[in-house]
C-alpha angles and dihedrals in degrees: 000000000000119000118258116265107256110231121181118194125200107239128208118172090223089062102046092127091054091050093051093049092047092051092050092047090052092052094044094056103033121108090192133059114266134208104203122191123181111212100234109187099214090052091052090047092052089050089056093242100110126040109147126124118245111273117228088230092050109110099183138031090245099051090114106015091073088074091063091070095097089052091049087053090051086242091289130120132348128302138180123233122191137170115249095236093081139100120212117217099165140053109286087206087072089059091045090054090063095068110126123191091216087078138059093205134016124196145147105276102219123184095217118165104173118219095196125075096207134038134181119358090002092293116157120264106215118197117214138142114280090027111184094004090116094050090085118024139168101208122202093206099198089059094048098065092127086072094086118159087251092057094043090051095051109028119098121253091249092052090053101040094041090052096241087155089074125080089244146316090286086079092062117086126198121241116222134202105065097286118160101027109189107227114226089003104069127046107291089223088066090061092068095083099023113126092202128040120199123197094199093163094051131288145233093276087077114083095231095045101053093132099041106143096015107230089013089063089055088051091053092050089050090054090048090051089052089057092047092052089062088070097046 
């Protein structure tokens, strides 16, 4: 039997509802077994892997902890990282099948130049090259050994999110197939066939963003209701 696909999800306590819905959507659509691990900051702190103070430009609790995934994999094998503010509509095994040993990291290479200066809950919106590339990553752990806990705890946000820890951009592969559609950023028509929606500006789980994404918000609530019915 093949090993479960390791999936790490960025966790922020303010977005617990989003995390739960994402996890269920992954299970519901996957043709392969999954091993899902939320990256809970206090747990990583107790394990001695994460000790940095919160950065004023940090908009989520997992802005930096995502880069500990190769260490959590003991720098062996591939793993998926994804932000929690997503909804999976397709088979994550199809994303997993794209891993290519020519690369250290694979991601959707958006050209996102944000117009706004704040996003959900008044958190800062920081523009930088490769914006949102690190929100969904296939990580080839053995080739990410520069991401030691020491480096993750001391490197700047730009160094981490712009992949300065790689030898160069030739180590970054491009994911295909419409994964990681940015809701209310990219053309809504592109969402139709996207297997993974991403509410990077904040989603319907926040009280003042109930309609974010229009019909896509309704789709998220439908997925949430599916989860709730499990407890009825």
